[in-house]
C-alpha positions as CSV (number, residue, x, y, z in Angstrom):
1,X,102.5,93.4,274.3
2,X,104.2,96.0,272.1
3,X,106.3,96.0,269.0
4,X,108.8,98.8,268.4
5,X,111.3,99.5,265.7
6,X,114.8,98.2,266.6
7,X,116.5,100.7,264.3
8,X,115.7,103.9,262.5
9,X,113.5,103.6,259.4
10,X,112.8,106.2,256.8
11,X,109.4,106.8,258.2
12,X,110.1,106.6,262.0
13,X,113.0,106.6,264.5
14,X,114.2,103.6,266.5
15,X,111.8,102.8,269.3
16,X,108.7,103.9,267.4
17,X,105.7,101.7,268.5
18,X,104.3,99.9,265.4
19,X,101.8,97.6,267.0
20,X,100.4,96.8,270.4
21,X,98.0,94.5,272.0
22,X,94.7,95.9,273.4
23,X,91.6,94.5,274.9
24,X,88.2,95.4,273.7
25,X,85.8,96.3,276.5
26,X,83.2,93.6,275.6
27,X,81.2,91.4,277.8
28,X,79.1,88.5,276.5
29,X,75.5,88.3,277.7
30,X,74.7,85.6,280.2
31,X,73.8,82.4,278.3
32,X,70.6,80.5,278.9
33,X,70.6,76.7,278.8
34,X,68.8,75.4,275.8
35,X,65.9,72.9,276.2
36,X,66.5,70.2,273.6
37,X,62.8,69.3,273.7
38,X,61.9,72.8,272.5
39,X,64.2,72.5,269.5
40,X,63.0,71.5,266.0
41,X,63.6,67.8,265.2
42,X,66.6,66.7,263.2
43,X,66.8,63.6,261.0
44,X,69.6,61.9,259.2
45,X,69.9,59.4,256.5
46,X,72.8,57.5,254.9
47,X,73.5,58.2,251.3
48,X,75.7,56.5,248.7
49,X,78.4,59.1,249.4
50,X,78.0,59.8,253.2
51,X,75.2,61.2,255.4
52,X,72.5,63.8,255.0
53,X,71.2,65.8,258.0
54,X,67.8,67.4,257.6
55,X,66.3,70.0,259.9
56,X,63.7,72.7,259.9
57,X,64.3,74.5,256.6
58,X,67.8,73.2,255.8
59,X,69.7,70.1,254.7
60,X,73.5,69.4,255.1
61,X,75.3,66.6,253.1
62,X,78.6,65.2,254.4
63,X,80.9,62.8,252.6
64,X,82.2,59.6,254.2
65,X,85.2,61.5,255.7
66,X,82.9,64.1,257.3
67,X,83.6,67.0,255.0
68,X,80.6,69.2,254.4
69,X,79.7,68.8,250.7
70,X,76.3,70.6,250.2
71,X,74.1,73.1,252.0
72,X,70.5,73.6,251.1
73,X,68.5,76.4,252.7
74,X,65.5,78.5,251.7
75,X,65.3,76.7,248.3
76,X,68.9,77.3,247.4
77,X,71.6,74.7,247.3
78,X,75.3,75.4,247.6
79,X,77.9,72.8,246.7
80,X,81.2,72.9,248.7
81,X,84.3,72.1,246.8
82,X,87.4,71.0,248.7
83,X,90.9,70.5,247.3
84,X,91.8,66.9,246.8
85,X,95.3,66.1,248.2
């Protein structure tokens, strides 16, 4: 795909290519299936506002609509604020 000027501009003549699509020569490494039994355990609990998911070194809190509200990791907690519409 290519984008060219339809008419002369002060900085380039008509037909000048201003953008084009290109593909990066990247290949993803082959993936290995994960063994769920080798993964750290997760637990969840209902809260007054939604659900809390706890794993190895982290906690996630979701409200009743499924929005992420809080992330706790490495002793730091971040509160997510979403616009109310």
